[in-house]
N, CA and C of each residue as an Amber inpcrd file, in Angstrom:
protein
   225
 -29.6650000 -19.1850000  14.0790000 -29.1200000 -17.8370000  14.0680000
 -28.5180000 -17.5700000  12.6970000 -28.8360000 -16.4240000  12.1060000
 -28.3360000 -16.1150000  10.7690000 -27.0600000 -15.2830000  10.8350000
 -26.2610000 -15.3800000   9.7630000 -25.0580000 -14.5620000   9.6630000
 -25.4680000 -13.1210000   9.3870000 -24.7050000 -12.1960000   9.8850000
 -24.9940000 -10.7890000   9.6410000 -23.8310000 -10.1400000   8.9080000
 -24.1290000  -9.0590000   8.2370000 -23.1340000  -8.2840000   7.5220000
 -23.2920000  -6.8340000   7.9540000 -22.2080000  -6.1690000   8.2640000
 -22.2540000  -4.7660000   8.6470000 -22.1770000  -3.9000000   7.4040000
 -23.1030000  -2.9630000   7.2820000 -23.1160000  -2.0110000   6.1730000
 -23.0840000  -0.6130000   6.7750000 -22.1070000   0.1860000   6.3760000
 -22.0190000   1.5680000   6.8230000 -22.3080000   2.4760000   5.6420000
 -23.1100000   3.4960000   5.8430000 -23.4330000   4.4470000   4.7840000
 -22.9830000   5.8190000   5.2390000 -22.1050000   6.4380000   4.4540000
 -21.6050000   7.7690000   4.7850000 -22.4390000   8.8390000   4.1050000
 -22.6890000   9.8890000   4.8060000 -23.4250000  11.0170000   4.2550000
 -22.4590000  12.0680000   3.7350000 -22.9500000  12.9690000   2.9130000
 -22.0760000  14.0010000   2.3450000 -21.3650000  14.7590000   3.4500000
 -20.0900000  14.9630000   3.2380000 -19.2890000  15.7260000   4.1960000
 -18.0310000  16.2100000   3.4870000 -17.2330000  16.9510000   4.1880000
 -15.9890000  17.4620000   3.6200000 -14.8000000  16.6550000   4.1390000
 -15.0410000  15.4010000   4.3990000 -13.9910000  14.5160000   4.8930000
 -13.4250000  13.6790000   3.7730000 -12.2930000  13.0830000   4.0420000
 -11.6660000  12.1760000   3.0860000 -11.8820000  10.7430000   3.5420000
 -11.9690000   9.8370000   2.5940000 -12.0750000   8.4150000   2.8710000
 -10.7350000   7.7910000   2.5430000 -10.1460000   7.0990000   3.4940000
  -8.8580000   6.4550000   3.2760000  -9.0640000   4.9500000   3.2930000
  -8.6980000   4.2920000   2.1970000  -8.8880000   2.8540000   2.0570000
  -7.5510000   2.2280000   1.6990000  -7.1620000   1.1790000   2.4320000
  -5.9400000   0.4440000   2.0970000  -6.2760000  -0.5930000   1.0400000
  -5.5850000  -0.5160000  -0.0890000  -5.8260000  -1.4580000  -1.1870000
  -4.4940000  -2.0490000  -1.6350000  -4.5830000  -3.1750000  -2.3250000
  -3.3850000  -3.8160000  -2.8540000  -3.0380000  -3.2900000  -4.2370000
  -4.0350000  -2.7610000  -4.9680000  -3.8200000  -2.3150000  -6.3430000
  -4.4660000  -0.9530000  -6.5650000  -3.6870000   0.1140000  -6.4350000
  -4.2010000   1.4660000  -6.5980000  -4.6910000   1.7180000  -8.0250000
  -4.0380000   1.1210000  -9.0060000  -4.4700000   1.3010000 -10.4030000
  -5.8730000   0.7540000 -10.6120000  -6.2220000  -0.3340000  -9.9290000
  -7.5680000  -0.9020000 -10.0400000  -8.6100000   0.0800000  -9.5050000
  -8.2710000   0.7880000  -8.4450000  -9.1840000   1.7950000  -7.8870000
  -9.3770000   2.9320000  -8.8860000  -8.2790000   3.4220000  -9.4350000
  -8.3600000   4.5160000 -10.4030000  -9.1740000   4.0840000 -11.6200000
  -8.9460000   2.8690000 -12.0910000  -9.6970000   2.3630000 -13.2460000
 -11.1800000   2.2100000 -12.9270000 -11.5130000   1.7310000 -11.7350000
 -12.9160000   1.5500000 -11.3440000 -13.6460000   2.8890000 -11.2860000
 -12.9920000   3.8930000 -10.7150000 -13.6060000   5.2170000 -10.6190000
 -13.7310000   5.8400000 -12.0080000 -12.6890000   5.7520000 -12.8010000
 -12.7160000   6.3140000 -14.1520000 -13.7940000   5.6380000 -14.9950000
 -13.9020000   4.3160000 -14.8960000 -14.9180000   3.5780000 -15.6600000
 -16.3240000   3.9780000 -15.2230000 -16.5340000   4.1130000 -13.9240000
 -17.8520000   4.5130000 -13.4270000 -18.2170000   5.9110000 -13.9250000
 -17.2500000   6.8130000 -13.8940000 -17.5070000   8.1770000 -14.3580000
 -17.7930000   8.1970000 -15.8580000 -17.0550000   7.4220000 -16.6300000
 -17.2340000   7.3730000 -18.0810000 -18.5880000   6.7770000 -18.4620000
 -19.0680000   5.8350000 -17.6710000 -20.3280000   5.1560000 -17.9740000
 -21.5300000   5.8240000 -17.3040000 -21.3100000   6.9740000 -16.6870000
 -22.3660000   7.6510000 -15.9210000 -22.9560000   6.7620000 -14.8340000
 -22.1380000   5.8570000 -14.3010000 -22.5400000   5.0020000 -13.1920000
 -22.3600000   5.8260000 -11.9230000 -23.3740000   5.9410000 -11.0860000
 -23.2500000   6.8050000  -9.9040000 -22.3260000   6.2600000  -8.8140000
 -22.0210000   4.9590000  -8.8570000 -21.2190000   4.3510000  -7.7800000
 -20.0850000   3.5180000  -8.3640000 -18.8930000   3.7170000  -7.8230000
 -17.7480000   2.8540000  -8.1340000 -17.5410000   1.9650000  -6.9140000
 -17.4330000   0.6650000  -7.1400000 -17.2310000  -0.2820000  -6.0420000
 -15.7510000  -0.6220000  -5.9240000 -15.2210000  -0.4380000  -4.7260000
 -13.8130000  -0.6690000  -4.4250000 -13.7250000  -1.7410000  -3.3470000
 -12.8050000  -2.6910000  -3.5090000 -12.5830000  -3.7100000  -2.4760000
 -11.2410000  -3.4130000  -1.8170000 -11.2640000  -3.2530000  -0.4920000
 -10.0370000  -2.9120000   0.2180000  -9.1980000  -4.1570000   0.4960000
  -8.0590000  -3.9590000   1.1560000  -7.1090000  -5.0420000   1.4170000
  -7.6810000  -6.1180000   2.3410000  -8.7130000  -5.7970000   3.1090000
  -9.3420000  -6.7700000   4.0100000 -10.5370000  -7.4590000   3.3590000
 -10.8620000  -7.0900000   2.1230000 -11.9830000  -7.7030000   1.4290000
 -13.3050000  -6.9770000   1.6060000 -13.2870000  -5.8160000   2.2390000
 -14.5020000  -5.0350000   2.4340000 -14.8130000  -4.2370000   1.1740000
 -16.0690000  -4.2820000   0.7210000 -16.4820000  -3.5180000  -0.4640000
 -16.9610000  -2.1430000  -0.0390000 -16.5150000  -1.1140000  -0.7620000
 -16.9120000   0.2660000  -0.4980000 -17.5410000   0.8270000  -1.7660000
 -18.7310000   1.3880000  -1.6540000 -19.3690000   2.0620000  -2.7760000
 -19.0720000   3.5450000  -2.6890000 -18.4650000   4.0820000  -3.7310000
 -18.0510000   5.4810000  -3.7490000 -18.9390000   6.2430000  -4.7270000
 -19.6320000   7.2710000  -4.2540000 -20.4590000   8.1080000  -5.1220000
 -19.5290000   8.9850000  -5.9540000 -19.3810000   8.6590000  -7.2310000
 -18.3740000   9.3330000  -8.0520000 -18.6790000  10.7970000  -8.2940000
 -19.9410000  11.2080000  -8.2370000 -20.2500000  12.6160000  -8.4660000
 -19.8650000  13.4940000  -7.2770000 -19.4590000  12.8730000  -6.1740000
 -19.0500000  13.6170000  -4.9780000 -17.5350000  13.6830000  -4.8260000
 -16.7940000  13.0600000  -5.7420000 -15.3350000  13.0230000  -5.6220000
 -14.7050000  14.3740000  -5.9630000 -13.6910000  14.7180000  -5.2050000
 -12.8910000  15.8970000  -5.4900000 -11.5230000  15.5040000  -6.0130000
 -10.9730000  14.4150000  -5.4730000  -9.6660000  13.9250000  -5.9060000
  -9.4520000  12.5200000  -5.3930000  -8.4600000  11.8500000  -5.9740000
  -7.9650000  10.5850000  -5.4470000  -6.4620000  10.7400000  -5.3020000
  -5.9570000  10.5880000  -4.1030000  -4.5270000  10.6600000  -3.8590000
  -4.0010000   9.2640000  -3.5580000  -2.9160000   8.8830000  -4.1980000
  -2.3410000   7.5550000  -4.0080000  -0.9620000   7.7150000  -3.3890000
  -0.7780000   7.1480000  -2.1880000   0.5220000   7.1970000  -1.5270000
   1.2560000   5.8980000  -1.7930000   2.5420000   5.9780000  -1.9710000
   3.3150000   4.7630000  -2.1760000   4.5120000   5.0380000  -3.0700000
   5.0760000   3.9980000  -3.6000000   6.2760000   4.0930000  -4.4100000
   6.0660000   4.9690000  -5.6370000   4.9660000   4.7190000  -6.3340000
   4.6540000   5.5080000  -7.5310000   3.4150000   6.3310000  -7.2660000
   3.5230000   7.3250000  -6.3880000   2.3680000   8.1270000  -5.9920000
   1.9260000   9.0350000  -7.1350000   0.5980000   9.1600000  -7.2510000
   0.0380000  10.1190000  -8.1940000  -1.3270000  10.5470000  -7.7080000
  -1.7590000  11.7180000  -8.1220000  -3.0520000  12.2420000  -7.7520000
  -3.8650000  12.4580000  -9.0110000  -5.1190000  12.0420000  -8.9670000
  -6.0110000  12.2370000 -10.1020000  -7.0970000  13.1820000  -9.6430000
  -7.2690000  14.3310000 -10.3080000  -8.2700000  15.3110000  -9.9160000
  -9.5250000  15.1930000 -10.7560000 -10.6540000  15.5070000 -10.1610000
 -11.9280000  15.5270000 -10.8560000 -12.5580000  16.8880000 -10.6020000
 -13.1740000  17.4470000 -11.6070000 -13.7950000  18.7290000 -11.3180000
 -14.2780000  19.4480000 -12.4300000
């Protein structure tokens, strides 16, 4: 019996994706780097170790909740 991995693919919608991470700055840097390099996907690893591919051309904003909250807009 082989090990399996679950892969979920989200389609375009007007919903928000909420991911718990340990380092919000790493997420902002990953998205900014992907956008700067014309890379269509930024890969984010959440607090549980799950990798999420984010289509950067579909982003409207990134909101960070916590002690030093900030919002980065794209548009």
